[in-house]
C-alpha positions as CSV (number, residue, x, y, z in Angstrom):
1,M,7.4,12.0,5.2
2,K,6.5,11.4,1.6
3,F,9.7,11.2,-0.6
4,P,9.7,13.1,-3.9
5,V,9.0,11.1,-7.1
6,S,11.0,12.0,-10.1
7,T,9.4,12.0,-13.6
8,Q,11.9,9.3,-14.7
9,L,10.8,7.0,-11.8
10,K,7.1,7.5,-12.4
11,D,7.6,6.8,-16.1
12,R,9.5,3.6,-15.3
13,I,6.7,2.5,-12.9
14,A,4.0,3.3,-15.5
15,K,5.8,1.2,-18.1
16,F,6.3,-1.6,-15.6
17,V,2.6,-1.6,-14.7
18,A,1.5,-1.3,-18.3
19,V,3.5,-4.2,-19.8
20,G,3.8,-6.4,-16.8
21,P,6.7,-7.6,-14.7
22,D,9.9,-7.8,-16.8
23,P,12.2,-10.6,-15.4
24,Q,15.3,-8.9,-16.8
25,L,14.4,-5.5,-15.2
26,S,13.4,-7.2,-11.9
27,Q,16.8,-8.9,-11.6
28,T,18.7,-5.6,-12.0
29,D,16.7,-3.5,-9.5
30,T,15.9,-4.9,-6.1
31,A,13.0,-2.5,-5.7
32,F,11.3,-3.6,-8.9
33,E,11.9,-7.2,-7.9
34,Q,10.0,-6.6,-4.7
35,I,7.0,-5.0,-6.4
36,A,6.8,-7.4,-9.3
37,P,4.3,-9.9,-7.6
38,D,1.9,-7.0,-6.7
39,V,2.2,-5.6,-10.3
40,G,1.3,-8.9,-11.7
41,Y,-1.7,-9.3,-9.3
42,F,-2.9,-5.8,-10.1
43,R,-2.8,-6.5,-13.8
44,A,-4.9,-9.7,-13.2
45,Q,-7.4,-7.8,-11.1
46,A,-7.6,-5.0,-13.8
47,E,-8.3,-7.6,-16.4
48,A,-11.0,-9.3,-14.2
49,L,-12.6,-5.9,-13.7
50,L,-12.6,-5.3,-17.5
51,Q,-14.4,-8.6,-18.0
52,S,-17.1,-7.8,-15.5
53,S,-19.5,-4.9,-15.0
54,I,-18.1,-4.0,-11.6
55,K,-16.7,-0.5,-11.2
56,P,-13.3,-0.2,-9.6
57,Y,-12.9,1.5,-6.1
58,V,-10.2,3.2,-4.2
59,A,-9.8,4.2,-0.6
60,V,-9.1,7.8,0.1
61,M,-6.1,8.1,2.4
62,Y,-3.9,10.9,3.7
63,D,-0.1,11.4,4.1
64,E,1.1,11.3,7.7
65,D,2.1,14.9,7.4
66,D,-1.2,16.1,6.1
67,T,-2.8,16.7,9.5
68,A,-5.5,18.9,8.0
69,R,-6.6,16.1,5.7
70,T,-6.6,18.4,2.7
71,H,-5.0,16.2,0.0
72,G,-6.6,12.8,-0.4
73,L,-4.6,10.0,-1.9
74,D,-6.5,7.4,-4.0
75,V,-5.3,3.9,-3.0
76,P,-6.5,0.9,-5.1
77,I,-8.3,-1.8,-3.1
78,Q,-7.1,-5.3,-3.6
79,A,-9.7,-7.9,-4.4
80,E,-8.5,-11.0,-2.6
81,D,-10.5,-13.4,-4.7
82,L,-10.3,-12.6,-8.4
83,A,-12.9,-15.2,-9.2
84,N,-15.4,-13.3,-7.0
85,I,-14.4,-9.6,-7.1
86,E,-17.8,-8.4,-5.9
87,A,-17.7,-10.5,-2.7
88,S,-14.0,-9.4,-2.1
89,Y,-14.9,-5.8,-2.6
90,S,-17.9,-6.2,-0.2
91,R,-15.6,-7.6,2.6
92,M,-13.1,-4.7,2.1
93,F,-16.0,-2.2,2.0
94,N,-17.1,-3.4,5.4
95,V,-13.6,-3.0,6.8
96,L,-13.2,0.5,5.4
97,E,-16.6,1.7,6.4
98,R,-16.0,0.4,10.0
99,S,-12.7,2.3,9.8
100,S,-14.4,5.5,8.6
101,V,-12.2,5.5,5.5
102,E,-13.8,7.2,2.5
103,L,-14.5,5.0,-0.5
104,K,-14.5,6.4,-4.0
105,R,-15.9,4.7,-7.1
106,L,-13.9,5.3,-10.3
107,D,-15.3,5.5,-13.8
108,D,-12.9,3.0,-15.4
109,V,-9.9,0.7,-14.9
110,E,-7.6,3.2,-16.6
111,S,-8.3,5.6,-13.7
112,L,-7.5,2.8,-11.3
113,E,-4.2,2.2,-13.0
114,V,-3.3,5.9,-12.7
115,A,-3.9,5.7,-8.9
116,F,-1.9,2.5,-8.7
117,V,1.1,4.0,-10.5
118,D,1.0,7.1,-8.4
119,R,1.0,5.2,-5.1
120,L,3.5,2.6,-6.2
121,A,5.9,5.3,-7.4
122,E,5.7,6.9,-3.9
123,S,6.5,3.5,-2.3
124,V,9.4,2.8,-4.6
125,A,10.8,6.3,-3.9
126,T,10.7,5.4,-0.2
127,M,12.6,2.1,-0.9
128,Y,15.3,4.0,-2.8
129,A,15.6,6.5,0.1
130,H,16.5,3.7,2.4
131,A,18.7,1.6,0.1
132,Y,22.3,1.6,-0.7
133,M,24.4,-0.1,-3.4
134,Q,27.1,-2.7,-2.6
135,I,30.3,-2.8,-4.5
136,N,29.8,-5.4,-7.2
137,G,26.6,-6.4,-5.5
138,P,22.9,-5.8,-5.6
139,M,21.0,-3.0,-4.0
140,V,20.2,-3.7,-0.3
141,F,17.8,-2.0,2.1
142,G,18.4,-0.7,5.6
143,Q,17.2,-2.9,8.5
144,D,15.7,-0.2,10.8
145,E,12.5,-1.4,12.5
146,T,9.2,0.3,12.3
147,I,7.6,1.1,15.7
148,V,3.8,1.4,16.1
149,N,2.0,2.9,19.1
150,S,-1.8,2.7,19.6
151,N,-3.9,4.4,22.3
152,R,-3.9,1.3,24.5
153,T,-1.8,-1.7,25.3
154,N,-2.3,-5.3,23.9
155,D,-3.7,-4.2,20.5
156,T,-3.0,-6.5,17.6
157,I,-1.5,-4.1,15.0
158,L,-2.1,-4.7,11.3
159,Y,-0.4,-3.3,8.3
160,A,-1.4,-3.0,4.7
161,K,0.6,-1.8,1.6
162,G,0.1,1.8,0.8
163,Y,-0.4,1.2,-2.9
164,F,-2.7,-1.8,-2.8
165,L,-5.0,-1.9,0.2
166,S,-5.9,-5.2,1.8
167,T,-7.5,-6.5,5.0
168,G,-4.1,-6.4,6.5
169,T,-1.3,-8.6,7.9
170,A,-0.4,-9.0,11.6
171,F,2.5,-6.7,12.6
172,G,2.8,-7.1,16.4
173,I,1.2,-6.3,19.8
174,S,1.2,-2.7,21.1
175,T,2.3,-0.7,22.8
176,P,4.8,-0.4,21.3
177,A,4.8,-3.0,18.5
178,K,8.2,-3.3,16.7
179,A,9.0,-5.2,13.6
180,Y,11.0,-4.9,10.4
181,L,9.1,-3.9,7.3
182,L,10.6,-3.4,3.8
183,P,11.0,0.3,3.3
184,S,7.8,1.5,1.6
185,R,4.5,3.1,2.3
186,Y,2.0,1.5,4.6
187,S,-1.3,1.9,6.4
188,F,-1.8,0.6,9.9
189,G,-4.8,-0.5,12.0
190,I,-5.9,-2.7,14.9
191,V,-8.0,-5.8,15.4
192,E,-11.3,-5.3,17.2
193,S,-14.0,-7.7,18.0
194,A,-15.9,-6.7,14.9
195,G,-12.8,-7.2,12.7
196,P,-9.9,-5.0,11.4
197,R,-10.1,-1.3,11.7
198,F,-7.6,1.0,9.9
199,E,-6.6,4.7,10.2
200,N,-6.9,6.7,6.9
201,V,-3.2,7.5,7.0
202,L,-0.2,6.4,4.9
203,W,3.2,6.3,6.5
204,S,6.7,6.1,5.0
205,C,8.5,3.4,6.8
206,P,10.7,2.8,8.7
207,T,9.4,5.3,11.2
208,T,7.5,5.6,14.5
209,V,3.8,5.4,13.9
210,H,1.3,7.0,16.3
211,L,-2.1,5.4,15.7
212,R,-5.2,7.4,16.9
213,L,-6.9,4.1,17.5
214,P,-9.0,2.8,19.1
């Protein structure tokens, strides 16, 4: 389930992305503290794209509840090597094409930032939905596990952040795979002999994920 994003939250996220991580703000909001490294990396990637002639790309994903696949969600693709964005994009393109995930080229970095803010705001809204305040203490997040089932046993499950797509991080072995993930939005996939393969779905975690893979 995708949690609603208030105008106030989206405006805060947009400012955070536009001006860069604010240490004072990060220290007063645990969610912003969690996303600060990714915001900083995105700003560095955006600057690298501006300095090159390479057009930015997004992956088109769908919410877990959008079973008809009618409302595509643009997710920025992370370039793992900012010194060689073209090669990094090429590696991600191979993964996404093998996964049958649609790629979309954007006209400019500004459009990429809009997509990043939209997806990041959805992820932070998920964090808030699973957080609670301590008396005279910081915000803390619930510790519920995420459970992932695939169509066979002994699949190595991968996860990637739902606002900045990467080649993925190991989650566990199905079925089921269980682990704690910070409440947020994620995409999941499996490892095959040819490499990672993802499903074109974003999940609000913690939840129980049913991968239609392999």
